[in-house]
C-alpha positions in Angstrom: 21.0 9.9 -137.6 19.8 5.4 -137.6 16.7 5.3 -138.3 16.1 2.5 -135.0 17.7 6.0 -132.9 15.4 8.6 -134.5 12.5 6.6 -133.7 13.5 5.5 -130.2 14.0 8.5 -129.1 10.7 9.8 -130.6 8.9 7.1 -128.4 10.8 7.9 -125.3 9.9 11.8 -125.1 6.5 10.6 -125.9 6.4 8.4 -123.3 8.1 10.6 -121.2 5.8 13.2 -122.0 2.7 10.5 -121.1 3.9 10.2 -117.8 6.3 6.9 -117.8 5.2 3.5 -119.4 1.9 1.9 -118.1 1.8 -2.0 -117.6 0.4 -2.7 -120.9 3.0 -0.9 -122.4 6.1 -3.1 -120.7 6.2 -5.4 -123.8 6.4 -3.0 -126.0 9.3 -0.8 -124.7 11.3 -4.1 -123.7 11.2 -4.6 -127.5 12.0 -1.3 -128.6 15.1 -1.5 -126.4 16.2 -4.7 -127.5 15.9 -3.2 -130.8 18.2 -0.6 -130.3 20.2 -2.9 -128.0 20.8 -5.0 -131.5 21.4 -2.4 -133.9 23.9 -0.5 -131.2 25.6 -4.4 -131.3 25.8 -4.1 -135.4 27.4 -0.8 -135.2 24.6 0.9 -136.3 24.9 3.5 -133.3 27.2 6.0 -133.0 27.9 7.6 -129.8 26.2 10.6 -130.1 23.0 9.5 -131.6 23.0 6.9 -127.9 23.8 10.5 -126.2 20.4 11.6 -128.3 18.4 8.9 -127.6 19.5 9.0 -123.3 18.8 12.6 -123.3 15.3 11.7 -124.6 14.9 10.4 -121.3 14.4 13.5 -119.3 13.8 12.9 -115.9 13.5 9.1 -116.2 16.8 9.2 -115.8 17.7 11.7 -113.1 18.9 10.2 -109.5 15.0 10.5 -108.9 14.8 7.7 -110.5 16.5 3.6 -109.7 17.7 3.8 -113.9 18.4 7.4 -113.5 20.7 5.9 -110.6 22.0 3.6 -112.9 22.9 5.9 -115.6 24.3 8.7 -113.1 26.3 6.5 -111.4 27.1 8.8 -108.8 29.3 6.6 -106.5 31.2 6.2 -109.8 30.2 2.2 -111.0 27.0 0.7 -111.4 25.3 -1.3 -109.4 26.6 0.8 -106.3 25.2 -0.5 -103.4 22.2 2.0 -103.7 21.0 1.0 -106.6 21.2 -2.5 -104.7 19.2 -0.9 -101.8 16.8 0.6 -103.8 16.0 -3.2 -105.4 15.9 -4.6 -102.4 13.3 -2.8 -101.2 11.4 -1.6 -103.9 12.5 2.2 -104.1 9.8 4.3 -105.7 10.6 7.6 -106.7 9.4 10.6 -104.2 8.3 12.4 -107.9 4.7 10.7 -108.5 5.7 11.5 -112.1 8.2 9.3 -112.3 7.1 6.6 -110.4 5.6 4.7 -113.9 9.9 4.3 -114.2 10.6 2.6 -111.7 7.4 0.6 -112.1 8.5 -0.7 -115.0 12.2 -1.2 -113.5 11.3 -3.2 -110.7 9.3 -5.8 -113.0 12.4 -6.6 -115.0 13.8 -9.9 -114.3 17.2 -8.8 -112.6 15.5 -7.1 -109.8 13.4 -9.8 -109.1 16.9 -11.9 -109.3 18.7 -9.3 -107.3 15.8 -9.5 -104.2 16.0 -13.7 -104.9 19.7 -13.9 -103.5 19.2 -12.7 -100.2 17.1 -15.1 -100.0 19.9 -17.9 -101.7 22.6 -16.2 -98.8 20.3 -16.7 -96.1 19.6 -20.6 -96.8 23.2 -20.7 -97.1 23.3 -19.4 -93.5 20.8 -21.3 -92.3 23.0 -24.4 -92.7 25.7 -22.7 -91.0 26.3 -23.9 -87.5 27.2 -21.6 -84.6 30.6 -20.1 -84.6 31.0 -20.6 -88.3 32.9 -17.7 -90.1 32.1 -15.9 -93.0 33.6 -13.9 -95.9 30.9 -11.1 -97.3 33.4 -10.0 -100.0 31.3 -7.2 -102.3 29.2 -6.6 -99.1 26.9 -3.3 -100.7 24.0 -1.9 -98.5 24.3 -4.8 -96.0 20.1 -5.5 -96.2 20.6 -9.2 -96.5 22.5 -9.3 -93.3 20.5 -7.4 -91.4 17.3 -9.4 -92.7 18.9 -12.6 -91.6 20.3 -11.5 -87.8 16.9 -9.8 -87.5 15.0 -13.5 -88.5 17.9 -14.8 -86.3 18.6 -12.9 -83.2 20.8 -15.4 -81.5 22.3 -17.2 -84.3 26.7 -17.0 -83.4 27.6 -16.1 -87.0 30.1 -13.8 -88.0 30.4 -12.4 -90.8 33.7 -10.1 -92.1 32.3 -7.7 -95.1 34.9 -6.2 -97.4 33.8 -3.5 -100.0 36.4 -1.2 -101.5 33.0 2.0 -101.5 33.7 3.6 -98.1 30.3 4.9 -98.7 28.7 1.5 -98.7 30.8 0.7 -95.6 29.5 3.9 -93.7 25.7 2.7 -95.2 26.1 -0.8 -94.2 27.4 -0.3 -90.3 24.1 2.1 -90.3 22.3 -0.5 -91.6 23.1 -3.0 -89.8 24.3 -0.9 -85.8 22.7 -3.4 -83.8 24.4 -6.3 -85.1 27.8 -5.1 -85.1 28.7 -7.5 -82.5 28.7 -10.4 -85.3 29.6 -8.0 -88.5 33.3 -6.6 -89.3 34.2 -4.4 -92.4 37.1 -3.9 -93.8 37.1 -1.2 -96.9 39.4 -2.7 -99.6 39.9 -3.9 -102.8 39.3 -7.5 -103.1 42.4 -7.7 -106.0 44.3 -7.2 -103.4 42.8 -8.6 -100.5 45.0 -10.3 -97.4 43.1 -11.8 -94.4 44.6 -14.3 -91.6 41.1 -15.5 -90.9 39.6 -18.8 -92.2 36.0 -18.5 -92.9 33.5 -21.8 -93.6 31.5 -19.9 -96.5 33.1 -17.3 -99.1 30.3 -15.4 -100.5 30.3 -13.1 -103.2 27.0 -12.3 -104.9 27.5 -9.2 -107.1 30.8 -8.8 -107.8 32.8 -11.5 -109.8 30.9 -10.9 -113.0 32.4 -7.4 -113.5 35.9 -9.2 -113.9 36.9 -11.3 -116.7 37.7 -14.6 -116.5 42.0 -14.0 -115.5 40.3 -11.9 -112.9 37.8 -14.2 -111.9 40.3 -17.1 -111.5 43.2 -15.1 -110.0 40.9 -13.9 -107.3 39.3 -17.6 -106.5 42.5 -18.6 -105.8 43.9 -15.8 -103.9 40.9 -16.4 -101.5 41.8 -20.7 -101.2 44.6 -20.1 -98.1 41.5 -18.4 -96.4 39.0 -21.1 -97.0 38.9 -23.4 -94.1 38.2 -27.2 -94.3 34.8 -28.3 -95.8 34.3 -24.7 -96.6 32.4 -23.0 -99.7 33.3 -20.2 -102.2 29.7 -19.6 -103.5 29.6 -17.2 -106.2 27.1 -15.1 -107.9 26.9 -14.4 -111.9 24.3 -13.4 -114.1 23.4 -15.5 -117.2 23.6 -15.2 -120.5 19.7 -15.7 -120.5 19.5 -12.9 -118.5 16.2 -10.9 -120.2 16.6 -7.6 -118.6 20.7 -7.4 -120.3 19.7 -4.9 -122.8 18.0 -2.7 -120.5 20.2 -2.7 -118.1 23.4 -2.1 -120.7 21.3 0.3 -122.1 21.6 2.3 -118.5 25.3 1.8 -118.8 25.4 -1.6 -116.3 27.4 -4.0 -118.2 28.9 -7.1 -117.1 30.3 -10.4 -118.1 27.5 -12.9 -118.2 28.4 -16.3 -118.2 26.6 -19.7 -119.0 27.0 -23.1 -116.3 29.5 -24.1 -118.0 31.9 -21.2 -118.7 31.7 -21.2 -114.6 32.6 -24.5 -113.6 35.6 -24.3 -116.4 36.6 -21.0 -114.6 36.2 -22.7 -111.2 38.4 -25.9 -112.0 41.1 -23.7 -113.3 41.1 -21.9 -109.8 41.2 -25.2 -108.5 38.1 -25.8 -106.9 35.4 -28.3 -107.4 32.0 -27.3 -108.3 28.4 -27.3 -109.4 26.1 -24.3 -110.5 22.2 -23.7 -109.0 20.2 -20.8 -109.1 17.8 -18.4 -108.0 14.2 -18.9 -109.2 14.5 -16.4 -112.2 17.2 -18.2 -113.2 18.9 -15.1 -114.2 21.6 -14.8 -111.1 23.7 -18.2 -111.4 25.5 -19.3 -108.2 28.5 -21.1 -108.4 29.5 -23.3 -105.8 33.2 -24.7 -104.3 35.6 -26.8 -102.3 38.5 -28.0 -102.4 39.2 -30.3 -105.5 
């Protein structure tokens, strides 16, 4: 077995026996994950060795932890709506001996960035006039909308939500039950989306970084007929500077990380004039496009 894999597995097994990482150990475990990731990228880790490393986590990669929910993928994909809502709500395991792993997870840059993107959307919604129409692609758990409508009960903003996961739709409908006069849900694959409506804002917080470049451009082009005059397309994408990337990919949450320049180029290919912004962590980028 590769030395890094063997030593990392032993390190994790010892940490599991102590009840998980303490805050003073966060830097150390993050360095171990980075070293293991580098060994994988160099081709020095086999699939069997990687499986051995993951097995050393034991219950720490069960569904009773957030990192385990990412790894196990009970809904069939990484970054599913339950993972995102566990991040939004700073969920901690009901199993006391596993909570330290959730605290470590939530201390990472990506969970902070994911929570920040709620406020990014809220700012965009604040800027819309009453009567505005919004298309929310890959709408997930729907907590962003719940919190905004709870704070703005009299605002007449209408949001169409599209997600290909029927469980995500059901969860979001239940969560937003008191706001269903302003939220509509549709279970569709965005790649085949057809709509006759026109929107002032098309929002996709965590969808396009699952797409390769050609799909990214193709989907944006497909959305253009639905963009109203003066409307904006706002697309979230994790930055190549994401310091949590190795930890995410250890659990199988692999995305297409991009630079601001790459995002601007892709939007240009799709026929949009764009600028790039970011949430305060600088990890989740947002490219905002209007018709060129």
